[in-house]
C-alpha positions, 0 to 999 in steps of 0.5 A: 500500500506504501508503495502504490502511495508513493506512486501515486504521489510521484505522478502528482509531483513531477508535474509540479517539479517540472513547471517549477523547473520550467520557471526557475530556468526559462522565465528570466530568460527575457534577454532572449525574448524581444517584447513590444508592450503596449499601455493598454491591449486592445480585447476583442472578444471570443463571442465577436469572433465567431462570425467575422466580416470587412466591416469588424475587422476595419472597426477593431483593427484586426489582422485578418486577411479578408480575401484570403479568410474568404477564399478559405470558407468558400473552398471549404463550402465547395468540397462539403467539409462538414468540421473544419478549423484552420488558422493561418498565421504570419510566422515572422509578427504573429499576425493571425492572417486567417480564423475558420471555423465550421461545425455541425451547427454552421460556420463558426470560427471560434471553433479556432480557439478550442483543442482536439486530440493532437494525434501524431502533432506531438512528434514535434514536441519530441523530435525536439526534445531528443535534438535540444538534449544533444543526444540525437540529430535528422540522421540518428538511427532508430530501431523498431519491430512491427508495424511502424504505426501500431504501439504494442507494450511488446515492442517498446524493447532495446532488443533486436532481431532479425526482423528488426528495421533501423531508420533515421530520426528524419524518416521516422519522422516524416512517416510519423513512425509511432513505435521510434517515437515511442521508444525515444520517449520511454527509453531514451528521455524519460517524461521530463524532458517532454513535459518540459519541451512541451511547456516551453513549446507553449502547452499549458497556456493560453496562446492568445493574450485577452482572448478567452482561448483554451490552453493546450494540455498533456497526457501526464504518465503514469506508467512507462508504456504512458511515456511512450504515448505521450511520445508517440501521440498515440493517446486520447489525452493530449489535446491542442488549439489550432492557433496553438498549433500555427504558433508552435510551428513558428518556432521551426521558421523562426531559429527557435523563437516562437512569437505569440500570436495577435488578431488585433494589430494594436497588441502587443508582441512577443516572442521568446527562444524556446528551443536551440537554434540548431534544433529548430533547422533540424525540425525545419529539415524534417518537416519538409521530408514530410513534405517530399517524401513522408505522409503528405507527398503525394499531395506535394509531389508536384510542387517543384512544376508549380509556377507559384509554389516552386519559389515556396519551401514548404514543411508539415507534419500530419497527424490522424486519430479517431475520436468523438464530438463529433464523430469522425476520424481528426486529420490535421495538417501543420505546416510552414511556406516561406517564398524564397526571394522575399523571405515571407513567411507564414505557418499554418494548422488545419484540421479537419474530422472526416465522416465516411464519405470526403471530398477533401483532407487537410493536406490538400485544403492547406496546399490550396490555401498556401498557393492561394496565400503567395499567388500575390504579387511579392516584394523581393527583399533587397540585400544589404 
């Protein structure tokens, strides 16, 4: 009985200690953060974001690009999507350029502020923790047995046999290998690095200041297998909002500096170094491999021949998991797009909940949005 109580107490204390360590080491690093503080931030209520109009955007001084917002809405309607939540964000400034949601009761943009099962999106955090620790790189070899997209306890073993396969970390990331990431979490990292990295990257914190927005939450592990479930995203507890998902990827684009989203132009901007710049470059490369040779390569295979997308560098992470309320398969795409000539960059988070029949998936919808955004004339940055 004493041992059981001690174990239960351990799983209460560890998250508290992790938060304390996080606050000690990172809250004081204000010198690494870039911030602009305004005397009084403009406030927009969550309810007012439900339906956006050009008049409301102008009145409140919002960052929303109305043409982009309308394009997303029309594309979702045309493809008869029953549930969608899409956020497009300026990767440099944090300006939310599009905030679109559609649910069972019709269009409601506040759906972007709610959280949903994160699925394999959490592999971004696990990869960041593994590389940030200095023990792994994108070229590190990882061994696994069995089906890469299942997760059984017998797969979590260091033993190798004639059926053991080896892949690099970049390949495991691009193909969303559950077993490899589960083993990294349970056997190499442990829970504390995972929790600390997740908190640095925005979990447990509302992503937008001044607006009611649900913070993304973590699956707190209680067993070794739970750590594997957390690290791989193979669980029904870790949740993330589209706004936070788009924010998290800004750290990949900005050499480890994550930008706080804003929807009102006059509100404060804030950015913070959350991972090492070397880690960000590795993640950027691995996300690019997901586009070229990974889970979304079929959608993006022809980008090099596309008149617009050939000048845009792309990276992504996909995720899929079944769920309820509403019933259906959660189909995630998060990614970045940077114009190679102008340097302009956006991040995008797109969630579609698929029913038995569907016309479009999140990766294809995201590709259309990225292409539309960069189809406008760009200003080439001058070299100093």
